N, CA and C of each residue as an Amber inpcrd file, in Angstrom:
protein
   312
  -9.6550000  -5.5460000  21.8350000 -10.1430000  -5.4580000  20.4670000
 -10.5140000  -4.0000000  20.1870000 -10.0630000  -3.4710000  19.0920000
 -10.3970000  -2.1070000  18.6930000 -11.7990000  -2.0590000  18.1090000
 -12.4400000  -0.9080000  18.2480000 -13.7810000  -0.7290000  17.7030000
 -13.8210000  -0.9230000  16.1930000 -12.7730000  -0.4700000  15.4790000
 -12.7860000  -0.5700000  14.0260000 -12.7310000  -2.0080000  13.5370000
 -12.2640000  -2.9280000  14.3670000 -12.1680000  -4.3260000  13.9280000
 -13.5490000  -4.9530000  13.7640000 -14.5870000  -4.2900000  14.2950000
 -15.9410000  -4.8040000  14.1580000 -16.6050000  -4.3450000  12.8580000
 -15.9700000  -3.4410000  12.1130000 -16.5560000  -2.9530000  10.8690000
 -16.3110000  -3.9520000   9.7510000 -17.3740000  -4.4610000   9.1860000
 -17.2620000  -5.3730000   8.0540000 -18.5800000  -5.3670000   7.2850000
 -18.7200000  -6.2430000   6.3140000 -19.9070000  -6.2470000   5.4590000
 -21.1930000  -6.6520000   6.1820000 -21.0810000  -7.1850000   7.3760000
 -22.2810000  -7.5740000   8.1210000 -22.6410000  -6.5810000   9.2310000
 -21.8820000  -5.5190000   9.3760000 -22.1440000  -4.5190000  10.4070000
 -23.4430000  -3.7780000  10.1110000 -24.3760000  -3.7130000  11.0750000
 -25.6250000  -2.9720000  10.8530000 -25.3230000  -1.4910000  10.6240000
 -26.1340000  -0.8210000   9.8320000 -25.8750000   0.5770000   9.4880000
 -25.8520000   1.4680000  10.7270000 -26.5630000   1.0890000  11.7660000
 -26.6140000   1.8910000  12.9810000 -25.2560000   1.9460000  13.7000000
 -24.4110000   0.9690000  13.4470000 -23.1070000   0.9070000  14.1140000
 -21.9740000   1.4770000  13.2660000 -22.2600000   1.8780000  12.0330000
 -21.2310000   2.4430000  11.1740000 -20.9040000   3.8660000  11.6020000
 -19.6630000   4.2630000  11.4240000 -19.2670000   5.6210000  11.7720000
 -19.6470000   6.5670000  10.6440000 -19.8250000   7.8310000  10.9700000
 -20.1870000   8.8300000   9.9730000 -19.0960000   8.8920000   8.8980000
 -19.4980000   8.7300000   7.6440000 -18.5370000   8.7470000   6.5360000
 -17.5900000   7.5630000   6.5310000 -17.9000000   6.5400000   7.3070000
 -17.0430000   5.3470000   7.4450000 -15.6330000   5.7070000   7.9150000
 -15.5100000   6.7850000   8.6760000 -14.2110000   7.2210000   9.1960000
 -13.8040000   6.3380000  10.3650000 -12.5080000   6.0810000  10.4580000
 -11.9650000   5.2690000  11.5360000 -11.0660000   6.1720000  12.3650000
 -11.3920000   6.3390000  13.6270000 -10.7040000   7.2970000  14.4690000
  -9.6920000   6.6600000  15.4170000  -9.0750000   5.5880000  15.0100000
  -8.0200000   4.9750000  15.8130000  -6.7590000   4.9150000  14.9770000
  -5.6420000   4.9980000  15.6190000  -4.3700000   4.9610000  14.9060000
  -3.8920000   3.5530000  14.6460000  -2.9510000   3.4270000  13.7310000
  -2.2990000   2.1600000  13.4800000  -3.1840000   1.0800000  12.9080000
  -4.1340000   1.4480000  12.0470000  -5.0590000   0.4400000  11.5460000
  -4.8380000   0.0630000  10.0940000  -3.8610000   0.6520000   9.4240000
  -3.6840000   0.3770000   7.9950000  -3.3160000  -1.0780000   7.7190000
  -2.6880000  -1.7530000   8.6480000  -2.3310000  -3.1580000   8.4490000
  -3.5380000  -4.0790000   8.5940000  -4.6120000  -3.5580000   9.1700000
  -5.7980000  -4.3760000   9.3890000  -6.7570000  -4.3810000   8.2070000
  -6.5120000  -3.5390000   7.2160000  -7.3840000  -3.4400000   6.0530000
  -6.5500000  -3.5220000   4.7780000  -7.0030000  -4.2680000   3.7910000
  -6.3090000  -4.3370000   2.4970000  -6.7040000  -3.1120000   1.6810000
  -6.0240000  -2.0120000   1.9710000  -6.3720000  -0.7300000   1.3630000
  -5.9270000  -0.6150000  -0.0870000  -5.1010000  -1.5270000  -0.5490000
  -4.6300000  -1.4590000  -1.9240000  -5.5240000  -2.1610000  -2.9230000
  -6.6110000  -2.7450000  -2.4680000  -7.4350000  -3.5470000  -3.3710000
  -8.1840000  -2.7290000  -4.4110000  -8.2980000  -1.4260000  -4.2340000
  -9.0550000  -0.6140000  -5.1870000  -8.1820000   0.0760000  -6.2260000
  -6.8660000  -0.0450000  -6.1320000  -5.9760000   0.6750000  -7.0410000
  -6.0860000   0.1780000  -8.4840000  -5.8090000   1.0560000  -9.4180000
  -5.8240000   0.6960000 -10.8370000  -4.4300000   0.7460000 -11.4370000
  -3.4660000   1.1550000 -10.6300000  -2.0800000   1.2640000 -11.0890000
  -1.1720000   0.8250000  -9.9390000  -0.0460000   0.1960000 -10.2740000
   0.8460000  -0.2870000  -9.2250000   2.3080000  -0.0550000  -9.6070000
   3.1840000   0.0580000  -8.6180000   4.6030000   0.1970000  -8.8950000
   5.2240000  -1.1710000  -9.1890000   6.0210000  -1.2180000 -10.2430000
   6.7280000  -2.4500000 -10.5980000   8.2190000  -2.1280000 -10.6020000
   8.9910000  -2.9260000  -9.8770000  10.4210000  -2.6780000  -9.7360000
  11.2060000  -3.4340000 -10.8000000  12.0930000  -2.7210000 -11.4870000
  13.0360000  -3.3320000 -12.4130000  14.2650000  -3.6890000 -11.5770000
  14.4130000  -4.9600000 -11.2560000  15.4840000  -5.4090000 -10.3630000
  16.8810000  -5.0910000 -10.8960000  17.0370000  -5.0290000 -12.2120000
  18.3460000  -4.7130000 -12.7860000  18.7460000  -3.2650000 -12.5270000
  17.7610000  -2.3750000 -12.4620000  18.0410000  -0.9590000 -12.2170000
  18.1070000  -0.6130000 -10.7310000  17.4380000  -1.3960000  -9.9010000
  17.3620000  -1.0960000  -8.4660000  18.7270000  -1.2520000  -7.8060000
  19.1290000  -0.2340000  -7.0410000  20.4160000  -0.2610000  -6.3320000
  20.2240000  -0.4230000  -4.8270000  18.9930000  -0.6780000  -4.4030000
  18.6650000  -0.8610000  -2.9890000  19.1530000   0.3150000  -2.1480000
  18.9690000   1.5150000  -2.6920000  19.3340000   2.7330000  -1.9630000
  18.3270000   3.0330000  -0.8670000  17.1450000   2.4290000  -0.9490000
  16.0700000   2.5210000   0.0330000  15.4080000   3.8940000   0.0970000
  15.6020000   4.7310000  -0.8990000  14.9400000   6.0340000  -0.9210000
  13.4240000   5.8550000  -1.0590000  12.9920000   4.8160000  -1.7280000
  11.5540000   4.5790000  -1.9230000  10.8290000   4.2400000  -0.6260000
  11.5100000   3.6260000   0.2970000  10.8680000   3.1430000   1.5240000
  10.2880000   4.2500000   2.4070000  11.0730000   5.2590000   2.7940000
  10.4940000   6.2660000   3.6940000   9.4830000   7.1970000   3.0340000
   9.4760000   7.2880000   1.7110000   8.5170000   8.1780000   1.0470000
   7.1620000   7.5230000   0.8330000   7.0770000   6.2250000   0.9920000
   5.8110000   5.5160000   0.8000000   4.8540000   5.8600000   1.9410000
   3.7350000   6.5340000   1.6370000   2.8060000   6.9160000   2.7010000
   2.0520000   5.7400000   3.3200000   2.1260000   4.5750000   2.6990000
   1.4080000   3.4050000   3.2010000   2.3300000   2.3580000   3.8100000
   3.6230000   2.6590000   3.9100000   4.6080000   1.6990000   4.4360000
   4.4960000   0.3690000   3.7230000   4.3060000   0.4160000   2.4070000
   4.1190000  -0.7950000   1.6110000   5.4240000  -1.3160000   1.0070000
   6.5460000  -0.6460000   1.3050000   7.8390000  -1.1010000   0.7830000
   8.7210000  -1.4450000   1.9870000   8.7820000  -2.7160000   2.3420000
   9.5420000  -3.1230000   3.5240000  11.0490000  -3.1750000   3.2580000
  11.8060000  -3.1750000   4.3370000  13.2580000  -3.3280000   4.2630000
  13.6190000  -4.5870000   5.0340000  14.3800000  -5.4580000   4.3950000
  14.8390000  -6.6870000   5.0170000  16.3430000  -6.7800000   4.8160000
  17.0670000  -6.8480000   5.9130000  18.5250000  -6.9700000   5.8650000
  19.1480000  -5.9020000   4.9680000  18.7580000  -4.6520000   5.1730000
  19.2760000  -3.4860000   4.4530000  19.0150000  -3.5410000   2.9490000
  17.9760000  -4.2490000   2.5450000  17.5930000  -4.3220000   1.1340000
  16.0850000  -4.0900000   1.0310000  15.6620000  -3.5440000  -0.0960000
  14.2430000  -3.3260000  -0.3440000  13.5680000  -4.6710000  -0.4950000
  12.4730000  -4.8420000   0.2020000  11.7110000  -6.0760000   0.1000000
  10.6850000  -5.9830000  -1.0220000   9.8650000  -7.0030000  -1.1380000
   8.8060000  -7.0330000  -2.1380000   7.6990000  -6.0600000  -1.7450000
   7.2200000  -5.2940000  -2.7080000   6.1690000  -4.3200000  -2.4350000
   4.9020000  -5.0370000  -1.9820000   4.3080000  -4.5220000  -0.9340000
   3.0780000  -5.0860000  -0.3680000   1.8900000  -4.4900000  -1.1260000
   1.4570000  -5.1690000  -2.1810000   0.3670000  -4.6540000  -3.0160000
  -0.9870000  -4.6580000  -2.3070000  -1.1240000  -5.4110000  -1.2370000
  -2.3830000  -5.4050000  -0.4930000  -2.6140000  -4.0650000   0.2030000
  -1.5340000  -3.3050000   0.4070000  -1.6510000  -2.0140000   1.0760000
  -1.2030000  -0.8470000   0.2060000  -0.5440000  -1.1000000  -0.9010000
  -0.1070000  -0.0420000  -1.8200000  -1.3220000   0.5130000  -2.5590000
  -1.4560000   1.8300000  -2.5350000  -2.5940000   2.4670000  -3.2060000
  -2.2380000   2.9830000  -4.5940000  -0.9970000   2.7880000  -5.0250000
  -0.6070000   3.1860000  -6.3710000  -0.4210000   4.6820000  -6.5500000
   0.0360000   5.3740000  -5.5270000   0.1830000   6.8290000  -5.6110000
   1.3330000   7.2530000  -6.5180000   2.3560000   6.4090000  -6.6650000
   3.4770000   6.7110000  -7.5430000   4.5880000   7.5300000  -6.9210000
   4.5030000   7.8280000  -5.6400000   5.5460000   8.6170000  -4.9800000
   6.8830000   7.8830000  -5.0280000   6.8680000   6.5700000  -4.8490000
   8.1070000   5.7820000  -4.8790000   8.7790000   5.8750000  -6.2480000
   7.9850000   5.8020000  -7.3040000   8.5340000   5.8960000  -8.6690000
   9.1320000   7.2720000  -8.9120000   8.4840000   8.2940000  -8.4230000
   8.9740000   9.6660000  -8.5900000  10.2650000   9.8760000  -7.8040000
  10.3760000   9.2560000  -6.6290000  11.5420000   9.4390000  -5.7700000
  12.7590000   8.6210000  -6.1990000  12.5550000   7.5520000  -6.9450000
  13.6660000   6.6600000  -7.3100000  14.6490000   7.3620000  -8.2500000
  15.8860000   7.5680000  -7.8120000  16.8650000   8.2630000  -8.6500000
  17.3990000   7.4100000  -9.8070000  17.1060000   6.1250000  -9.7960000
  17.6140000   5.2220000 -10.8290000  16.5550000   4.8230000 -11.8520000
  15.3350000   5.3090000 -11.6790000  14.2590000   4.9460000 -12.6030000
  13.9150000   3.4730000 -12.5430000  14.1070000   2.8720000 -11.3660000
  13.8870000   1.4340000 -11.2200000  12.4270000   1.0800000 -10.9490000
  11.6030000   2.0760000 -10.6420000  10.2010000   1.8070000 -10.3350000
   9.3330000   2.4650000 -11.3970000   8.5060000   1.6540000 -12.0320000
   7.6080000   2.1470000 -13.0750000   6.1750000   1.8280000 -12.6730000
   5.2940000   2.7910000 -12.8950000   3.8810000   2.5820000 -12.5780000
   3.2050000   1.9100000 -13.7680000   2.5360000   0.7840000 -13.4960000
   1.8760000   0.0200000 -14.5520000   0.4290000  -0.2620000 -14.1700000
  -0.4520000  -0.3480000 -15.1610000  -1.8640000  -0.6470000 -14.8630000
  -2.0200000  -2.0290000 -14.2370000  -2.9920000  -2.1340000 -13.3490000
  -3.3300000  -3.4170000 -12.7330000  -4.3500000  -4.0880000 -13.6280000
  -4.0710000  -5.3190000 -13.9950000  -5.0060000  -6.0810000 -14.8180000
  -6.1240000  -6.6050000 -13.9260000  -7.3470000  -6.7320000 -14.4410000
  -8.4630000  -7.2220000 -13.6220000  -8.1660000  -8.5370000 -12.8910000
  -7.4380000  -9.4440000 -13.5040000  -7.1260000 -10.7250000 -12.8730000
  -6.1820000 -10.5620000 -11.6900000  -5.4420000  -9.4260000 -11.6280000
  -4.5170000  -9.1810000 -10.5410000  -5.1680000  -8.5390000  -9.3260000
  -6.4010000  -8.1580000  -9.4370000  -7.0810000  -7.5100000  -8.3200000
  -7.0820000  -8.4410000  -7.1310000  -6.9210000  -7.8840000  -5.9610000
  -6.8560000  -8.6640000  -4.7410000  -8.2200000  -8.9320000  -4.2280000
C-alpha cells in the first residue's frame, strides 16, 4: 500500500504532507483529479478521424486508445486544459463549460 492511499477526508492534520504534495509516482489513476474542472473537451464524432493526435498530448492520459481508435474521454481525470482541442487538426474537439449537474 502506498503512503498516499491513506490521504482522505478523515486523515488527521498531523499526517498530511506539506502543501498536500504527493511524492510517489503513478498516482493519477488513484484520484479523480478532473472533478474540479469548469470546462471539458467534447468530441464531434462526425469530424473525428481517429488520427489519435489528441491522445499523446493529453497530460493526464485521459484519452484512451482502444483497437487503434480514440476511446471515450475519461472526465474523472481530465482537467480541461484544452491541449487536445488545440492539437486536433480536424477541429473535432471543442471545449465546453461543465454544467453543475455534470460535476463528478
